[in-house]
C-alpha positions in Angstrom: 0.0 0.0 0.0 1.2 3.5 -0.8 1.6 5.4 2.4 2.3 9.1 1.6 4.1 11.4 -0.7 7.7 10.7 0.2 9.3 13.5 -1.9 9.2 15.6 -5.0 12.2 15.5 -7.2 13.6 18.7 -8.7 16.3 18.8 -11.3 18.9 21.6 -10.8 21.9 22.7 -12.8 24.0 23.1 -9.6 23.4 21.2 -6.4 25.4 23.6 -4.3 23.6 26.7 -5.7 20.2 25.0 -5.2 21.1 24.1 -1.6 21.8 27.8 -0.9 18.1 28.4 -1.7 16.3 25.2 -0.3 18.5 24.8 2.7 19.6 28.3 3.6 16.6 30.5 2.4 13.7 28.0 2.8 15.4 26.5 5.9 14.8 22.9 5.0 17.3 20.8 6.9 19.6 18.6 4.8 18.9 14.9 5.5 21.6 13.4 3.3 23.4 13.8 0.0 25.3 11.5 -2.2 26.6 10.9 -5.7 24.7 8.0 -7.3 26.9 7.0 -10.1 24.6 4.3 -11.6 21.8 7.0 -11.9 24.3 9.7 -13.1 23.3 12.3 -10.4 24.5 14.1 -7.4 21.4 14.3 -5.1 20.3 15.7 -1.8 17.3 15.1 0.3 15.9 17.9 2.5 13.2 17.6 5.2 10.0 19.4 4.6 8.2 18.6 7.8 7.8 14.9 7.2 8.0 14.9 3.4 11.1 15.6 1.5 12.5 17.6 -1.4 15.1 15.8 -3.5 17.5 17.9 -5.6 19.1 16.2 -8.6 22.1 17.5 -10.5 23.0 15.5 -13.5 26.6 14.2 -13.8 26.3 14.1 -17.6 24.2 15.8 -20.3 23.5 12.4 -21.9 21.5 10.7 -19.2 17.8 11.1 -18.5 18.2 13.8 -15.8 20.8 15.6 -18.0 18.4 15.6 -21.0 15.6 16.8 -18.8 17.8 19.8 -17.7 18.7 20.6 -21.3 15.1 20.4 -22.4 13.4 22.3 -19.5 16.2 24.2 -17.8 15.4 22.2 -14.6 12.4 22.1 -12.3 9.9 19.6 -11.0 10.9 16.2 -12.3 8.9 13.5 -10.4 6.7 12.7 -7.5 7.6 9.8 -5.2 5.2 7.7 -3.1 6.5 5.8 -0.1 5.7 2.1 0.2 6.5 -0.6 2.7 7.0 -3.0 -0.2 8.2 -1.5 -3.5 8.6 -4.9 -5.2 4.9 -5.6 -4.5 3.8 -2.2 -5.8 5.9 -2.7 -9.0 4.3 -6.1 -9.6 0.8 -4.7 -9.0 1.5 -1.9 -11.6 2.8 -4.5 -14.1 -0.3 -6.7 -13.5 -2.5 -3.7 -14.4 -0.6 -3.1 -17.6 1.2 0.0 -16.5 4.3 0.8 -18.5 7.4 0.7 -16.3 10.8 2.2 -16.5 12.3 -0.2 -13.9 11.6 -3.9 -14.2 12.8 -4.4 -10.6 13.5 -2.2 -7.6 17.0 -0.7 -7.3 18.9 1.3 -4.6 18.5 5.1 -4.7 19.0 8.0 -2.2 15.4 7.5 -0.9 15.8 3.7 -0.4 14.8 0.9 -2.8 13.2 2.7 -5.7 11.4 2.1 -9.0 9.8 4.4 -11.6 6.6 4.1 -13.6 6.7 5.4 -17.2 5.1 8.8 -17.6 3.3 7.6 -20.7 1.2 5.5 -18.4 0.7 8.1 -15.7 -0.8 11.0 -17.7 2.6 12.6 -18.2 3.9 12.5 -14.6 7.0 10.6 -13.7 6.0 8.5 -10.7 8.5 6.9 -8.3 7.9 4.4 -5.5 10.4 4.3 -2.6 10.9 1.9 0.3 13.2 3.7 2.7 16.2 1.8 4.0 15.9 0.8 7.7 17.8 3.4 9.7 
């Protein structure tokens, strides 16, 4: 079962510049940041009173996040829903004929994650996340 909106993902040209706004001006505490090589991003999660804002800076212009930045200049990229079982949610979506980007969950900054294809979700990139046990 989907529990809540876990985070919204925002593509940015510079993680450091964006942190100066989201962390310093908006006063959202930084939860964690990391370079995620297999996704081609530097990312940061900030706390928004129980939900999160994820900032994504592409490491390359030729990956999905890099192409999004080139096409749009950055901005709102995806919405992520928290689940206690991402694999089950992914299988339920597959059983309903929903087009998937990920065929199986994979590790991400928010935990085990997977994406549904925006063609199947009325143009919205939807992510499911199962946070890692702290």
